[in-house]
LUMDREN-641320 format. One record per residue (C-alpha): x, y, z; residue in one letter. Coordinates in steps of 0.2 Angstrom, whole numbers, padded with zeros to 4 digits, always signed. Example, Ala and Ser with C-alpha at 12.3 -4.5 7.8 and 13.67 -1.06 7.14 Angstrom:
+0062-0022+0039A +0068-0005+0036S 
% end
This chain:
+0311+0296+0384M +0315+0298+0402I +0324+0282+0404E +0337+0286+0390A +0341+0303+0399E +0341+0294+0416D +0353+0281+0409Y +0365+0294+0403F +0365+0303+0420D +0368+0286+0428W +0383+0283+0417L +0390+0300+0421C +0388+0297+0440K +0397+0280+0438R +0411+0289+0429A +0412+0303+0443G +0408+0316+0430V +0401+0333+0436V +0392+0347+0427G +0403+0362+0432D +0414+0371+0420D +0429+0359+0424S +0418+0344+0422G +0415+0332+0407Y +0397+0330+0405V +0398+0338+0387Y +0412+0326+0383L +0402+0311+0390C +0388+0316+0378R +0399+0316+0363I +0406+0299+0369M +0388+0293+0371H +0383+0299+0354D +0398+0290+0346Y +0396+0271+0343E +0410+0259+0347F +0412+0246+0332E +0424+0232+0336P +0436+0229+0322L +0444+0213+0331L +0433+0198+0334E +0437+0197+0353M +0432+0215+0355D +0414+0210+0353W +0416+0204+0371N +0421+0222+0376R +0406+0228+0366W +0395+0217+0376Q +0402+0223+0392D +0397+0241+0388G +0380+0235+0383I +0378+0225+0400S +0379+0242+0409L +0361+0244+0403R +0356+0229+0412D +0364+0235+0428Q +0355+0252+0426F +0338+0243+0424S +0341+0232+0439I +0346+0247+0450E +0333+0259+0444T +0318+0248+0438G +0319+0257+0421A +0313+0248+0405D +0328+0241+0397I +0320+0240+0380L +0317+0259+0380T +0335+0262+0384V +0341+0250+0371D +0330+0258+0358Q +0336+0275+0362A +0354+0271+0364T +0357+0258+0350G +0373+0249+0349D +0387+0251+0362C +0393+0269+0363T +0411+0274+0367C +0405+0280+0384L +0398+0263+0388E +0414+0255+0382L +0426+0266+0391V +0416+0265+0407L +0415+0246+0407S +0434+0246+0404L +0436+0258+0419A +0426+0246+0430E +0436+0231+0424R +0452+0241+0429M +0444+0245+0446R +0441+0226+0448Y +0458+0221+0443E +0467+0233+0454L +0456+0230+0470Q +0466+0225+0485D +0482+0232+0478S +0491+0248+0482P +0483+0255+0467Y +0465+0252+0472E +0453+0266+0467A +0436+0269+0461G +0429+0268+0443T +0429+0287+0442D +0448+0287+0444R +0451+0274+0430W +0438+0283+0419F +0448+0299+0420M +0464+0290+0416E +0457+0282+0401L +0450+0298+0394I +0467+0306+0398G +0476+0292+0388N +0464+0295+0373L +0469+0314+0374G +0451+0319+0378L +0454+0326+0395D +0456+0343+0388I +0438+0344+0383F +0430+0351+0398T +0412+0358+0398N +0420+0375+0397H +0431+0371+0382T +0417+0362+0373L +0405+0377+0376R +0418+0390+0371E +0428+0383+0356D +0417+0379+0341E +0430+0367+0334N +0432+0357+0351A +0417+0346+0347Y +0424+0340+0330F +0441+0338+0338E +0434+0326+0351A +0425+0316+0338Q +0441+0315+0328S +0450+0307+0343I +0435+0295+0345L +0436+0291+0327R +0455+0288+0328R +0452+0276+0343F +0437+0266+0336V +0446+0264+0319N +0463+0259+0328R +0473+0273+0319K +0483+0276+0335Y +0502+0272+0336E +0510+0254+0337Y +0513+0258+0355S +0495+0261+0359G +0499+0280+0360E +0482+0289+0356G +0472+0274+0362G +0466+0269+0379L +0481+0259+0384F +0498+0267+0378P +0514+0257+0382L +0532+0262+0384L +0538+0245+0379Y +0525+0236+0368P +0529+0218+0363A +0517+0219+0349T +0507+0231+0338D +0494+0237+0350Q +0482+0241+0335R +0481+0222+0332K +0478+0217+0350E +0461+0216+0357E +0457+0228+0371L +0458+0216+0385L +0475+0211+0380I +0480+0229+0379Q +0473+0233+0396M +0482+0219+0404N +0499+0224+0396S +0495+0242+0402Y +0491+0237+0420L +0507+0225+0420A +0518+0239+0414E +0511+0254+0424N +0505+0245+0440Y +0515+0229+0441D +0500+0220+0449V +0495+0206+0436L +0512+0197+0437G +0521+0189+0423E +0511+0177+0411G +0495+0186+0412T +0498+0197+0396V 
% end
């Protein structure tokens, strides 16, 4: 199914991922093969944000969205993280921290601890694939720290257990703590 592979390439391009040894195409493949299952009710909204990337792809390329849906299934971790990176780009536009989606995508995979899994690492280390999956499993199952360490949005000064907060609240707290652009009362 050409649309499904084209869609994956489109996601990688949006994330700024390249195919050289220092790139992350193999990691993106692992993320795209791993489903995001929302454990908190409001995270279904983030799930839908990830799925909505398929609509954007269909509009931009004219691809058959049903083919992409059938080949991809539920929201993948790649779709989820990319949609959150796009939301961060939107939230930080017109601020001193304005940057492209690719910059925020890299920050999020770094926060997860996935940035060590370059194409070279995944090709050369037979255990790296399973380690990357283990990190995704920890994230999806919310087995990270109270502070969010090991998740997408770690905080130095968490007011609440980040494992019990929906991803959008986690993101807003992270942006307020690290980029001081949302102001008080938005978290």
